[in-house]
C-alpha positions as CSV (number, residue, x, y, z in Angstrom):
1,M,13.3,-14.3,-9.1
2,G,11.8,-16.4,-6.6
3,A,11.1,-20.4,-7.2
4,L,8.2,-22.1,-5.3
5,K,7.9,-25.8,-4.1
6,I,5.4,-27.8,-2.2
7,L,7.9,-29.9,-0.6
8,Q,4.4,-31.5,1.4
9,V,0.6,-31.0,2.2
10,G,-1.3,-32.3,5.4
11,Y,-4.9,-31.9,6.8
12,Q,-6.2,-32.6,10.1
13,G,-9.8,-32.3,11.8
14,D,-11.4,-34.0,14.6
15,R,-12.5,-36.6,12.4
16,Y,-10.1,-37.1,9.0
17,E,-6.6,-36.8,8.2
18,F,-4.4,-36.2,5.5
19,E,-0.5,-36.1,5.1
20,S,1.4,-36.3,1.9
21,P,4.9,-37.9,1.5
22,E,7.5,-35.0,0.9
23,F,7.5,-34.1,-2.6
24,G,11.4,-33.7,-3.4
25,Q,11.3,-34.9,-7.3
26,R,10.3,-32.4,-10.0
27,L,7.4,-34.3,-11.1
28,A,5.2,-35.6,-8.6
29,I,2.1,-37.7,-9.6
30,V,-1.4,-38.1,-7.8
31,E,-3.4,-41.1,-9.4
32,G,-6.5,-42.3,-8.5
33,P,-10.0,-42.7,-10.1
34,N,-12.6,-39.8,-10.2
35,G,-13.6,-39.3,-6.5
36,S,-10.6,-40.4,-5.0
37,G,-9.4,-36.6,-3.8
38,K,-7.8,-35.9,-6.4
39,S,-9.5,-32.6,-6.6
40,T,-9.2,-32.0,-3.1
41,F,-5.5,-32.3,-2.7
42,F,-5.1,-29.3,-4.8
43,N,-8.0,-27.5,-3.4
44,L,-5.7,-28.3,-0.2
45,I,-3.1,-26.7,-1.6
46,Y,-5.0,-23.2,-3.0
47,F,-6.9,-23.1,0.3
48,G,-3.3,-23.1,2.1
49,L,-1.9,-20.4,0.2
50,G,-4.9,-18.2,0.5
51,G,-7.1,-19.0,-2.0
52,K,-10.7,-19.5,-1.9
53,V,-12.2,-22.9,-2.3
54,D,-16.0,-23.1,-3.1
55,E,-16.4,-26.4,-1.8
56,F,-14.5,-25.7,1.9
57,E,-17.5,-23.0,2.0
58,L,-20.7,-24.2,4.6
59,R,-23.0,-22.2,2.4
60,S,-21.7,-24.1,-1.3
61,D,-23.9,-26.1,-3.1
62,N,-21.2,-28.2,-4.2
63,R,-19.9,-28.1,-0.5
64,H,-16.9,-31.2,0.5
65,A,-19.5,-33.0,3.2
66,E,-16.1,-34.5,5.3
67,I,-14.4,-31.0,5.4
68,T,-17.1,-29.1,6.0
69,G,-18.6,-31.8,8.4
70,D,-15.3,-31.5,10.4
71,T,-14.2,-29.6,13.5
72,N,-11.2,-28.2,14.6
73,N,-9.6,-28.8,11.6
74,F,-6.5,-26.7,9.6
75,V,-4.3,-27.1,6.3
76,W,-1.0,-27.2,6.7
77,L,1.9,-26.6,3.5
78,K,5.6,-27.1,3.8
79,I,7.1,-25.2,1.0
80,R,10.5,-23.6,-0.2
81,I,11.2,-20.3,-1.7
82,D,14.7,-20.6,-3.2
83,L,16.6,-22.0,-0.3
84,T,14.2,-21.4,2.4
85,E,11.6,-23.3,3.9
86,Y,8.1,-22.4,5.5
87,S,5.4,-23.5,7.6
88,L,1.8,-22.4,6.5
89,I,-0.9,-23.0,8.7
90,R,-4.8,-22.1,7.7
91,K,-7.4,-23.4,9.8
92,F,-11.1,-23.6,8.2
93,G,-13.1,-21.0,9.2
94,E,-10.5,-18.2,9.3
95,N,-9.2,-16.0,6.7
96,L,-5.4,-15.9,8.6
97,I,-2.7,-17.9,7.7
98,T,0.5,-18.4,10.1
99,V,3.7,-18.8,8.8
100,R,7.0,-20.2,10.5
101,A,10.0,-19.9,8.6
102,I,12.4,-23.2,8.8
103,G,15.4,-21.8,7.7
104,P,17.8,-22.0,5.3
105,L,18.4,-26.1,4.6
106,G,19.6,-27.8,8.0
107,E,18.5,-25.1,10.2
108,G,16.2,-25.2,13.4
109,G,12.7,-23.3,13.3
110,Q,12.3,-19.7,13.8
111,S,9.3,-17.6,15.2
112,A,6.0,-17.4,13.6
113,D,3.5,-14.5,12.2
114,T,0.3,-14.5,11.1
115,F,-1.0,-12.6,8.0
116,P,-4.6,-12.1,7.4
117,L,-6.0,-12.8,3.6
118,F,-7.9,-9.6,3.3
119,R,-6.9,-6.1,2.9
120,R,-8.8,-3.9,5.5
121,D,-6.9,-0.7,4.5
122,A,-3.7,0.6,2.5
123,E,-1.9,-0.2,5.7
124,T,-2.4,-3.9,6.3
125,R,0.3,-6.4,5.2
126,I,-1.7,-9.5,3.6
127,F,-0.4,-12.8,2.9
128,S,-0.5,-12.3,-0.4
129,D,1.8,-9.8,0.3
130,W,4.1,-11.9,2.4
131,I,4.4,-14.4,-0.3
132,L,4.8,-12.0,-3.2
133,E,7.7,-10.3,-1.6
134,K,9.6,-13.8,-0.7
135,L,9.3,-14.6,-4.7
136,G,10.2,-11.3,-5.4
137,I,7.4,-9.9,-7.5
138,P,6.3,-6.2,-6.2
139,V,2.0,-6.0,-5.2
140,V,1.3,-4.6,-9.0
141,E,-2.1,-2.2,-9.0
142,I,-4.2,-2.1,-11.8
143,F,-6.5,0.9,-12.2
144,Q,-9.5,0.7,-14.4
145,G,-12.5,3.1,-14.5
146,G,-11.9,4.9,-11.5
147,R,-11.1,1.5,-9.5
148,N,-8.2,0.6,-8.3
149,F,-7.3,-3.5,-8.2
150,K,-4.5,-5.3,-6.6
151,L,-2.9,-8.0,-8.2
152,N,-2.8,-10.8,-5.5
153,I,-1.1,-14.0,-5.0
154,S,-4.7,-16.0,-5.8
155,D,-4.5,-13.5,-9.2
156,L,-1.4,-14.7,-10.5
157,M,-2.6,-18.2,-9.2
158,R,-4.9,-18.6,-12.1
159,L,-1.4,-19.7,-14.6
160,I,0.1,-21.4,-12.2
161,Y,-2.8,-23.4,-10.9
162,H,-4.1,-26.0,-13.9
163,N,-7.9,-26.5,-12.2
164,Q,-9.7,-29.2,-13.1
165,A,-12.3,-27.7,-15.9
166,P,-15.0,-29.3,-17.7
167,D,-14.2,-26.4,-20.6
168,P,-10.6,-25.4,-20.4
169,H,-11.7,-23.0,-23.4
170,G,-10.8,-20.0,-21.2
171,I,-7.1,-21.2,-20.0
172,Y,-7.6,-18.7,-17.3
173,K,-8.1,-21.0,-13.4
174,P,-11.5,-18.6,-13.0
175,A,-10.6,-16.1,-10.5
176,D,-11.6,-16.4,-7.0
177,N,-14.1,-13.5,-6.8
178,S,-15.9,-12.7,-10.3
179,N,-16.8,-9.5,-11.3
180,F,-16.3,-7.0,-13.9
181,L,-13.0,-6.3,-13.2
182,S,-11.2,-9.7,-11.9
183,D,-12.7,-10.9,-14.8
184,S,-11.1,-8.1,-17.6
185,L,-9.0,-8.1,-20.3
186,E,-7.1,-5.8,-18.6
187,V,-6.2,-7.8,-15.7
188,R,-5.9,-10.8,-17.6
189,R,-3.7,-8.9,-19.6
190,A,-1.1,-8.2,-16.4
191,I,-1.2,-11.6,-14.7
192,F,-0.3,-12.7,-18.2
193,Q,2.6,-9.6,-18.7
194,V,3.4,-9.7,-14.6
195,L,4.5,-12.9,-15.0
196,V,6.8,-13.1,-18.0
197,G,8.4,-9.8,-18.0
198,K,11.0,-8.3,-15.6
199,T,10.1,-5.0,-17.2
200,L,6.9,-5.1,-17.5
201,L,6.5,-5.8,-13.6
202,A,8.9,-2.8,-13.2
203,L,6.4,-1.2,-15.5
204,Y,3.5,-2.1,-13.6
205,E,5.1,-1.2,-10.1
206,A,6.0,2.5,-11.8
207,M,2.1,2.6,-13.2
208,G,1.2,2.1,-9.2
209,D,3.5,5.2,-8.5
210,L,2.5,7.4,-11.4
211,K,-1.3,7.1,-10.2
212,R,-0.6,7.6,-6.6
213,S,1.4,10.6,-7.0
214,E,-1.3,12.1,-9.6
215,R,-4.2,11.3,-6.9
216,E,-1.5,12.9,-4.2
217,L,-0.7,16.1,-6.9
218,D,-4.7,16.1,-7.3
219,A,-4.5,16.6,-3.7
220,A,-2.1,19.4,-2.9
221,R,-3.5,21.5,-6.0
222,A,-6.9,21.6,-4.7
223,I,-5.7,22.5,-1.0
224,L,-3.2,25.3,-2.6
225,S,-5.7,26.6,-4.4
226,E,-8.8,26.3,-1.8
227,Y,-6.2,28.0,0.6
228,Q,-5.7,31.0,-1.7
229,K,-9.3,31.6,-2.1
230,I,-9.7,31.9,1.8
231,V,-6.5,34.6,1.8
232,A,-8.2,36.5,-0.7
233,E,-11.7,36.4,0.9
234,V,-10.2,37.2,4.2
235,L,-7.8,40.3,2.5
236,R,-11.5,41.8,0.8
237,E,-12.9,41.9,4.3
238,R,-9.9,43.3,5.7
239,G,-10.6,46.6,3.1
240,G,-10.2,45.1,-0.5
241,A,-6.1,44.9,0.4
242,T,-4.1,42.9,-2.4
243,V,-2.8,39.6,-2.3
244,Q,1.6,40.2,-2.0
245,N,4.2,37.2,-1.7
246,A,5.9,37.0,1.7
247,H,8.8,39.0,0.3
248,F,6.9,42.2,-0.1
249,L,5.0,42.4,2.5
250,G,8.3,41.4,4.5
251,K,9.9,44.3,3.4
252,R,6.6,46.5,4.5
253,I,7.0,45.6,7.8
254,D,10.8,46.0,8.0
255,E,9.6,49.6,6.3
256,I,6.7,50.4,9.4
257,D,9.7,49.2,11.6
258,S,12.0,52.1,10.9
259,Q,9.3,54.6,11.0
260,L,8.3,53.3,14.4
261,D,11.8,53.6,15.7
262,K,11.7,57.1,14.5
263,L,8.5,57.8,16.1
264,V,9.4,56.6,19.3
265,R,12.6,58.8,19.7
266,A,10.9,61.4,18.8
267,R,8.5,61.2,21.4
268,S,10.8,60.0,23.8
269,E,12.5,63.5,23.2
270,R,9.2,65.4,23.5
271,L,8.1,63.6,26.7
272,S,11.7,64.6,28.1
273,R,11.0,68.0,28.0
274,P,9.7,70.1,30.9
275,A,6.1,69.7,31.0
276,P,2.9,70.0,33.6
277,S,4.0,67.2,36.3
278,H,0.7,66.1,37.5
279,L,-2.0,66.9,34.4
280,M,0.0,65.2,31.6
281,Q,0.7,62.4,33.7
282,S,-2.9,61.7,34.3
283,I,-3.6,62.6,30.7
284,D,-0.9,59.8,29.7
285,A,-2.7,57.7,31.7
286,E,-5.9,58.1,30.3
287,R,-4.5,58.1,27.0
288,R,-2.9,54.4,27.4
289,R,-6.1,53.1,28.6
290,L,-8.2,54.8,25.6
291,G,-5.8,52.9,23.7
292,E,-6.5,49.6,25.0
293,L,-10.0,50.1,25.1
294,V,-10.2,51.2,21.6
295,S,-8.4,47.8,20.3
296,S,-10.4,45.6,22.7
297,L,-13.5,47.0,21.0
298,R,-12.5,46.9,17.5
299,Q,-11.5,42.9,18.6
300,T,-15.1,42.4,20.5
301,R,-16.8,43.7,17.3
302,E,-14.5,41.4,14.9
303,E,-15.6,38.2,17.2
304,A,-19.4,39.4,17.1
305,E,-19.2,39.4,13.1
306,V,-17.8,36.2,13.0
307,L,-20.0,34.8,15.6
308,V,-23.1,36.4,13.2
309,R,-21.5,34.3,9.9
310,D,-20.9,31.2,11.6
311,K,-24.6,31.3,12.7
312,G,-25.7,32.4,8.9
313,R,-23.9,29.0,7.9
314,L,-25.3,26.9,10.5
315,A,-28.9,28.2,9.4
316,N,-28.1,27.3,6.3
317,V,-26.8,23.5,7.0
318,I,-29.9,23.0,9.8
319,A,-32.1,23.6,6.5
320,S,-30.1,21.5,4.3
321,I,-31.2,18.7,7.3
322,R,-34.9,19.7,7.6
323,D,-35.1,19.3,4.0
324,D,-33.0,15.6,3.9
325,I,-35.3,14.6,6.6
326,D,-38.8,15.9,4.6
327,R,-37.4,13.6,1.9
328,V,-36.5,10.3,3.5
329,S,-39.7,11.2,5.6
330,K,-41.7,11.2,2.3
331,V,-39.7,7.9,1.0
332,I,-40.7,6.1,4.0
333,F,-44.5,6.9,3.6
334,T,-43.7,5.9,0.0
335,H,-42.7,2.6,1.1
336,E,-45.7,2.0,3.4
337,Q,-47.6,2.7,0.8
338,L,-45.5,0.3,-2.0
339,K,-43.6,-1.9,-0.5
340,L,-40.4,-0.7,-2.2
341,F,-37.4,-1.9,0.3
342,S,-37.9,-5.4,0.0
343,S,-35.2,-7.9,-1.4
344,D,-38.3,-10.3,-1.9
345,T,-39.7,-8.1,-4.4
346,C,-39.5,-8.2,-7.9
347,P,-38.1,-4.7,-8.9
348,Y,-40.1,-4.7,-12.1
349,C,-44.0,-5.6,-11.4
350,L,-43.2,-4.8,-7.3
351,N,-45.0,-8.5,-6.6
352,A,-44.1,-10.6,-3.8
353,V,-41.2,-13.3,-4.6
354,S,-40.9,-16.2,-2.9
355,R,-36.7,-16.3,-2.1
356,M,-35.0,-19.3,-1.6
357,Q,-32.2,-18.0,1.1
358,G,-28.7,-17.5,-0.9
359,H,-30.6,-17.0,-4.0
360,C,-31.6,-14.1,-6.0
361,V,-34.8,-13.0,-6.7
362,C,-34.0,-13.9,-10.6
363,G,-33.3,-17.6,-9.2
364,N,-29.1,-17.2,-9.6
365,P,-27.3,-18.3,-6.4
366,V,-25.9,-15.2,-4.5
367,D,-23.3,-15.2,-1.6
368,E,-25.6,-12.7,0.6
369,N,-22.2,-11.9,2.8
370,D,-20.4,-10.9,-0.4
371,Y,-22.7,-9.1,-3.0
372,Q,-23.0,-5.4,-3.2
373,R,-26.5,-4.4,-2.1
374,F,-28.8,-1.8,-4.0
375,F,-31.1,-0.8,-1.7
376,Y,-31.5,0.2,1.6
377,S,-34.2,-1.8,4.0
378,P,-37.0,0.3,5.7
379,T,-35.1,0.0,9.2
380,E,-32.2,1.8,7.2
381,Y,-34.2,4.4,6.0
382,V,-35.4,5.0,9.6
383,D,-32.2,4.7,11.0
384,I,-30.9,7.7,8.3
385,Y,-34.2,9.7,9.3
386,R,-33.2,9.2,13.3
387,A,-29.5,9.9,12.6
388,K,-30.8,13.1,10.6
389,K,-33.5,14.1,13.5
390,K,-30.8,13.6,15.9
391,S,-28.1,15.8,13.8
392,L,-30.8,18.3,13.5
393,L,-31.5,18.8,18.1
394,T,-27.6,18.8,18.0
395,M,-27.3,22.0,15.6
396,L,-30.2,23.3,16.8
397,S,-28.7,23.7,19.8
398,T,-26.0,24.8,18.6
399,V,-27.1,27.7,17.5
400,D,-28.8,28.5,20.8
401,D,-25.4,28.2,22.3
402,M,-24.2,30.7,19.6
403,D,-27.1,32.9,20.6
404,A,-25.9,33.2,23.8
405,E,-22.6,33.8,22.9
406,I,-23.4,36.4,20.4
407,S,-25.7,38.1,23.5
408,D,-22.6,38.0,25.6
409,T,-20.4,39.4,23.1
410,M,-22.7,42.1,22.6
411,T,-23.1,43.5,25.5
412,H,-19.7,43.5,26.2
413,Q,-19.4,45.5,22.8
414,A,-21.9,47.8,24.2
415,A,-19.8,48.1,27.6
416,L,-16.7,48.8,25.8
417,E,-18.2,51.6,23.9
418,E,-19.7,53.3,27.2
419,Q,-16.1,53.2,28.7
420,V,-14.8,54.7,25.7
421,R,-17.2,57.3,25.2
422,Q,-16.8,58.4,28.9
423,L,-12.8,58.7,28.8
424,T,-12.5,61.1,25.4
425,D,-14.9,62.5,27.4
426,R,-12.2,63.3,30.2
427,I,-9.6,63.7,27.6
428,E,-11.2,66.1,26.0
429,K,-12.0,68.1,28.7
430,S,-8.0,67.9,30.2
431,Y,-7.2,69.2,26.6
432,A,-9.7,72.0,27.3
433,I,-7.0,73.7,30.0
434,P,-4.4,75.9,28.4
435,Q,-0.6,74.5,29.3
436,A,-2.0,70.7,28.8
437,E,-3.2,71.1,25.2
438,A,0.3,73.6,24.3
439,A,2.5,70.6,26.2
440,D,1.2,67.6,24.8
441,W,-0.3,68.5,20.8
442,Q,3.1,67.0,19.7
443,V,2.9,63.4,22.0
444,E,-0.8,63.4,20.5
445,Q,0.6,63.5,16.7
446,I,2.9,61.5,16.8
447,D,0.9,58.4,19.1
448,E,-1.9,59.1,16.6
449,K,0.5,58.0,14.0
450,I,2.3,54.9,16.1
451,F,-1.0,53.9,16.6
452,E,-2.1,53.8,12.7
453,L,1.9,51.8,12.4
454,K,1.2,49.3,14.5
455,N,-2.4,48.3,13.1
456,E,-1.3,48.2,10.2
457,Q,1.6,46.4,10.9
458,N,-0.6,44.1,13.0
459,E,-2.5,43.3,9.6
460,L,0.4,42.7,7.9
461,F,1.8,39.5,9.9
462,Q,-1.8,38.0,9.6
463,A,-0.9,38.4,5.9
464,L,2.5,36.7,6.2
465,K,1.0,34.8,8.4
466,M,-1.4,33.2,6.2
467,E,0.9,33.8,2.9
468,E,3.6,31.5,4.8
469,K,1.0,29.0,4.6
470,V,-0.1,29.1,1.3
471,Q,3.7,29.1,0.6
472,G,4.1,25.7,2.8
473,L,1.7,24.3,0.5
474,Q,3.4,25.7,-2.6
475,R,6.3,23.8,-1.9
476,T,4.7,20.4,-0.3
477,F,2.5,21.3,-4.1
478,D,6.2,21.8,-6.2
479,S,7.5,18.5,-4.5
480,K,4.5,16.3,-5.5
481,R,4.7,17.7,-8.9
482,E,8.4,17.0,-9.5
483,I,7.5,13.1,-7.9
484,W,4.9,13.2,-10.4
485,V,7.1,14.1,-13.3
486,A,9.5,11.8,-12.4
487,A,7.1,8.3,-11.9
488,E,6.0,9.8,-15.4
489,G,9.2,9.8,-16.8
490,L,9.8,6.5,-15.8
491,V,6.7,5.2,-17.0
492,K,7.2,6.1,-20.3
493,Q,11.2,5.2,-20.4
494,L,9.8,1.5,-19.0
495,E,7.0,1.5,-21.6
496,L,9.6,2.0,-24.3
497,A,11.8,-1.3,-22.8
498,S,8.4,-3.4,-21.9
499,K,7.1,-2.9,-25.4
500,T,10.3,-4.6,-26.9
501,E,10.9,-7.2,-23.6
502,L,6.9,-8.6,-24.5
503,S,7.5,-8.4,-28.1
504,G,10.7,-10.9,-27.2
505,R,8.2,-12.7,-24.7
506,I,5.3,-13.2,-27.1
507,A,7.8,-14.3,-29.8
508,G,9.0,-16.8,-27.4
509,F,6.3,-17.8,-26.2
510,N,4.9,-18.7,-30.0
511,E,8.0,-20.4,-30.5
512,I,7.9,-23.1,-27.6
513,Y,4.2,-23.2,-27.7
514,N,3.9,-23.9,-31.8
515,D,6.6,-26.7,-31.0
516,F,4.5,-28.4,-28.2
517,M,1.1,-27.9,-30.1
518,T,2.5,-29.3,-33.5
519,K,3.9,-32.3,-32.0
520,V,0.8,-33.2,-29.6
521,L,-2.4,-32.8,-32.4
522,A,-2.0,-34.1,-36.1
523,R,-3.9,-31.1,-37.7
524,C,-2.4,-28.4,-36.1
525,R,-0.3,-26.5,-38.7
526,S,0.4,-23.7,-36.1
527,A,-0.1,-22.4,-32.5
528,R,0.7,-19.1,-31.5
529,I,-1.2,-16.5,-28.8
530,D,-3.2,-12.9,-30.0
531,E,-0.7,-9.9,-29.1
532,D,-4.1,-8.0,-27.9
533,T,-5.4,-10.7,-25.5
534,Y,-2.5,-13.7,-25.4
535,M,-5.1,-16.3,-26.1
536,P,-4.5,-19.2,-28.6
537,V,-5.4,-19.1,-31.9
538,I,-4.5,-22.3,-33.6
539,N,-4.2,-22.4,-37.6
540,N,-4.5,-19.2,-37.7
541,G,-8.3,-19.3,-35.9
542,E,-9.3,-21.8,-38.3
543,Y,-8.7,-24.8,-36.0
544,R,-12.2,-25.3,-33.3
545,E,-12.0,-29.4,-32.7
546,A,-12.8,-29.9,-29.5
547,S,-9.9,-32.2,-29.0
548,A,-7.8,-29.4,-29.1
549,E,-9.1,-28.3,-26.2
550,V,-7.5,-29.4,-23.7
551,P,-3.7,-29.7,-25.3
552,K,-4.9,-26.5,-25.9
553,R,-4.6,-25.3,-22.5
554,F,-2.4,-27.7,-21.1
555,L,0.9,-26.6,-23.4
556,Y,0.2,-23.0,-22.6
557,Y,0.8,-23.5,-18.8
558,L,3.5,-25.7,-19.5
559,T,5.2,-23.4,-22.4
560,L,5.0,-20.6,-19.2
561,L,7.1,-23.7,-16.8
562,L,9.6,-23.8,-20.0
563,M,10.1,-20.1,-19.8
564,S,10.8,-19.4,-17.1
565,L,13.3,-22.1,-17.1
566,K,14.7,-20.2,-20.1
567,N,14.5,-17.0,-19.0
568,D,15.0,-14.7,-15.5
569,M,11.2,-14.2,-15.3
570,P,8.8,-13.8,-12.5
571,F,6.7,-17.1,-13.5
572,P,7.6,-19.2,-10.3
573,R,9.0,-22.3,-12.1
574,M,6.0,-24.7,-10.2
575,L,2.5,-25.8,-11.9
576,L,-0.6,-27.3,-10.2
577,I,-2.3,-29.3,-12.7
578,D,-5.3,-31.3,-12.0
579,T,-6.9,-34.2,-13.6
580,P,-6.2,-32.5,-16.8
581,E,-7.9,-35.5,-18.9
582,T,-11.6,-34.1,-17.5
583,A,-12.5,-32.5,-20.6
584,G,-12.3,-34.9,-22.8
585,I,-8.8,-36.4,-24.6
586,D,-8.4,-40.2,-25.6
587,R,-5.3,-42.3,-23.9
588,D,-3.0,-42.0,-26.3
589,N,-3.0,-38.1,-26.8
590,L,-3.3,-38.0,-22.9
591,V,0.1,-39.5,-22.5
592,L,1.8,-37.7,-26.0
593,M,0.7,-34.1,-24.4
594,L,2.3,-35.6,-20.7
595,R,5.5,-36.8,-22.8
596,Q,6.2,-32.8,-23.5
597,M,6.7,-32.4,-20.5
598,K,10.5,-34.4,-20.2
599,V,11.5,-31.2,-22.2
600,L,11.5,-29.7,-19.1
601,D,14.6,-31.6,-17.7
602,A,16.7,-30.5,-20.6
603,E,17.1,-26.8,-18.8
604,N,19.6,-26.6,-15.9
605,A,17.1,-25.1,-13.5
606,D,14.9,-27.0,-11.4
607,Y,11.4,-26.9,-11.2
608,Q,8.2,-28.2,-9.7
609,I,5.1,-29.7,-11.5
610,L,2.5,-31.8,-8.9
611,L,0.1,-33.5,-11.7
612,S,-3.1,-35.7,-10.9
613,T,-4.7,-37.9,-13.3
614,G,-6.4,-41.0,-13.5
615,V,-5.0,-44.8,-12.8
616,D,-2.3,-45.7,-15.6
617,K,-3.0,-42.2,-17.6
618,Y,0.2,-41.0,-18.1
619,P,3.7,-42.2,-19.6
620,P,5.3,-45.5,-18.4
621,E,8.2,-44.1,-17.7
622,Y,6.7,-41.8,-15.7
623,Q,6.0,-44.2,-13.1
624,E,8.5,-43.8,-10.8
625,C,7.2,-40.2,-10.0
626,V,4.1,-41.7,-8.4
627,S,3.7,-40.2,-4.9
628,I,0.0,-40.9,-3.5
629,R,-1.8,-43.9,-5.1
630,L,-5.5,-43.3,-4.6
631,R,-8.6,-45.6,-5.1
632,D,-11.6,-45.9,-4.2
633,D,-10.8,-48.2,-1.1
634,A,-8.0,-45.9,0.0
635,K,-9.0,-42.1,-0.5
636,L,-7.0,-38.8,0.6
637,L,-8.7,-38.2,3.7
638,R,-8.6,-40.9,6.4
639,E,-10.5,-41.4,9.8
640,R,-8.6,-40.3,12.4
641,R,-8.1,-43.3,14.8
642,P,-9.4,-42.5,18.2
643,Q,-6.5,-41.3,20.7
644,M,-5.8,-44.4,23.4
């Protein structure tokens, strides 16, 4: 799998700037006292990789004064994924990252691409998709409670970026947007499994494919079933004809073709015999005209029936809209009396509350651009009312148009009926002449049979067309079902393999983690992770001393990194460690804990750790690894010098 390295970090604005040296070594330390900018350094990296940093938000109660007060500012990163280097630029106030491939080592630059950070629709390719693809990690979809959640790079960073946390008990870095799904055990389990297992990663990808194929199969099944109901209803309206498949319909159509062929030949033979000249020609012409009129009359009657049915359906829709308008009117009236729809109203006692901007009525801070609203405002209800009224007017206008169309159709139908009656009378009078009746009665019998068979054949053609549509939908359903069966089989296959792999990964994790913890904590006899939650269990759950919290979290991350060097797994062989001593650990134990990083060099594999810590709060032998030294009078961000 791919390996990620941060080669250089930079910040530039109108007032402040920062540029780090290039981090070529495996371990790079940022040294400095509290408040000198160590956390800002890591926040810039995380921001540059698409993460959300609360301190960089203008509305934050804990905002970074220099950065939020700067203008025209942006972060740039120089990174390496395997052998290819890239330049990343993210401007503040924008949710876009511009990526330019510098190319394999020693090659020149290439064209730039800009990716959004958030997925507006399923087709949008975001920055996370790009970087995960470069790392060889497919986008994993988590399905929980009827909702789906795609793991982004910021989610995986929760076990790569060891942020500065006063309470390291949680192990995972907090999610950028905290909610019941992102904070769920299912998502945290998925993050761990994706980072440690290739088969587990393939399983999550296959499970996502299975869920998608299941949705597509359900949709195809619903469409097929609905269309079959429509076909059955149409056939019932045409006289109760039974449903037949395409084979039987085609067979009956061929039989009718054969019968029509024989009848046409018989008619030709009869007409080829001597017959009264002008009289028979006149009768034939009128009979052909009568057939055309009868066909037009049948079509007009069918059109009238369709219009009347459609008008009935519209009447139901109009009644429903009127009910909606009535309900919305009552809601608006109720609000005018009770003032229900205000975010500044207590939902329990309905008394007015003086709500501070950016805070809920309960007093907790909220992001008013992100949180879910659970009420409509009075203006929104008025908008709904107006939209319903407009829809009602449109429907009423449509009914008026349909009334006019029905009237025109009925008038046309009456005219056709009159023409049929008159023409039938004329033909009957013509047949009253003895020689005409004697000459044409056989042709009349044949024509009636031809007319009857053609009508049947036309109905069969329409039924065949609908049946072919059903067959097409059936083929789509069968295809979706084959895909679903294959996806289900792959998931079952991978579930067996992934259980074996996960069991091995947990055993390997426990072996390394136990070795680290027992070397750092004198009172630690055993350390492992829970098989279900993957959270640390020290001394079988009996060891709860606060002094263990810092090593417990730091060594958890270090174990993942060491595992990635020993095994081919998706973990990108990089750690960002921000001031691990913040939660409380004495210097001697801190140094002992940090010395465990030496074991990484025993593996013949490249890696990177960016570590920030206090002044001299690291093993003396790591002195040469200090890349950035910050002090109270030499902080991370420096004021830009005026351009001469």
